[in-house]
ZAFI-153763 format. One record per atom (N, C-alpha, C): residue in one letter; x negated, y negated, z negated. Coordinates in steps of 0.2 Angstrom, whole numbers, padded with zeros to 4 digits, always signed. Atoms other than C-alpha are relative to their C-alpha. Layout:
// residues N
AXYZ...
END
This chain:
// residues 65
M-0004+0006+0000M+0000+0000+0000M-0004-0006+0000Q+0005+0006+0001Q-0015-0012-0003Q-0001-0003+0007E+0001+0003-0007E-0018-0014+0016E+0007-0004+0002L-0007+0003-0001L+0001-0018+0018L+0000-0007-0003E-0001+0006+0004E+0000-0031+0004E-0005-0005+0003K+0005+0005-0003K-0016-0039+0012K+0003-0003+0007Q-0003+0002-0006Q-0006-0040+0029Q+0006-0005-0002Y-0004+0005+0002Y+0008-0049+0020Y-0003-0006-0002A+0004+0006+0002A-0004-0061+0012A-0002-0004+0005R+0003+0004-0006R-0012-0065+0028R+0005-0003+0004T-0006+0003-0004T+0005-0068+0037T+0002-0006-0004F-0003+0005+0004F+0012-0079+0023F-0004-0005-0002Q+0005+0005+0002Q-0004-0089+0020Q-0001-0005+0005T+0001+0005-0006T-0004-0097+0037T+0005-0006-0001P-0005+0005+0001P+0005-0114+0038P+0007+0002+0002S-0006-0003-0002S+0019-0106+0047S+0003+0005-0005G-0002-0005+0005G+0020-0092+0035G+0003-0003-0006R-0002+0004+0006R+0021-0104+0020R+0006-0003+0001A-0007+0004-0001A+0035-0114+0028A+0006+0005+0000V-0005-0005+0000V+0045-0098+0032V+0001+0003-0007L-0001-0003+0007L+0042-0091+0014L+0004-0006-0004Q-0004+0005+0003Q+0048-0108+0007Q+0007-0001+0002H-0007+0000-0003H+0063-0108+0018H+0004+0006-0004L-0003-0006+0003L+0067-0090+0011L+0001-0001-0007R-0001+0002+0007R+0065-0096-0006R+0006-0005-0001Q-0006+0004+0000Q+0077-0110-0003Q+0007+0003+0001I-0007-0003-0002I+0091-0100+0004I+0001+0006-0004T-0001-0005+0004T+0089-0086-0009T-0001-0002-0007L+0002+0001+0007L+0080-0089-0025L+0003-0007-0003E-0002+0007+0002E+0085-0108-0026E+0007-0001+0001R-0007+0001-0001R+0103-0105-0021R+0004+0002-0006T-0005-0002+0005T+0117-0105-0033T+0006+0001+0002L-0007-0001-0002L+0134-0098-0031L+0005-0003-0006G-0005+0003+0004G+0149-0106-0039G+0003+0005-0005P-0004-0005+0005P+0160-0098-0053P+0005+0004+0004N-0005-0004-0003N+0172-0092-0040N-0003+0005+0005A+0003-0005-0005A+0159-0081-0031A+0003+0007-0002S-0002-0006+0001S+0165-0064-0028S-0005+0005-0002D+0004-0005+0002D+0157-0048-0035D-0005+0002+0006N+0004-0002-0006N+0151-0044-0017N-0005-0006+0002E+0004+0006-0002E+0144-0062-0014E-0006+0000-0005L+0005+0000+0005L+0134-0060-0031L-0005+0006+0002R+0005-0006-0001R+0127-0043-0026R-0004-0001+0007W+0003+0002-0007W+0123-0049-0008W-0006-0005-0002A+0004+0005+0002A+0114-0064-0016A-0006+0003-0004E+0005-0003+0003E+0104-0054-0028E-0004+0005+0004A+0004-0005-0004A+0098-0041-0015A-0004-0005+0004N+0004+0005-0003N+0092-0056-0005N-0006-0003-0004R+0005+0003+0005R+0083-0063-0020R-0005+0005-0001A+0005-0005+0002A+0075-0046-0024A-0005+0001+0006F+0004-0001-0006F+0069-0045-0006F-0006-0005+0001V+0005+0005+0000V+0060-0062-0007V-0005+0001-0005R+0004-0001+0006R+0053-0058-0024R-0005+0006+0002Q+0004-0005-0002Q+0046-0042-0017Q-0006-0003+0005I+0005+0003-0004I+0037-0052-0003I-0005-0003-0004E+0004+0004+0004E+0030-0064-0016E-0004+0004-0005N+0004-0004+0005N+0024-0050-0028N-0005+0004+0004M+0005-0003-0004M+0015-0041-0014M-0005-0005+0002I+0005+0005-0002I+0006-0057-0009I-0004-0001-0007A+0003+0001+0007A+0002-0060-0028A-0005+0005-0002R+0004-0006+0001R-0005-0043-0030R-0007+0000+0003V+0006+0000-0004V-0018-0046-0017V-0004-0007-0002T+0003+0007+0001T-0022-0065-0020T-0003-0001-0007K+0002+0000+0007K-0024-0062-0039K-0006+0004-0002R+0006-0005+0002R-0038-0049-0038R-0006-0004+0001
END
């Protein structure tokens, strides 16, 4: 998995990659749903947040070594 983590880090450390990752953060991690959000909307949002966190964790494992 370490090689794949390195590939993620290389991809998202470019200027374009940083911009894309920031956009993903804005539309997932920084997005809030209102009190009327359905169970399905909450589950969908959490799945997307988990996906972005997974990318960030893979990058962090390589860059913090």
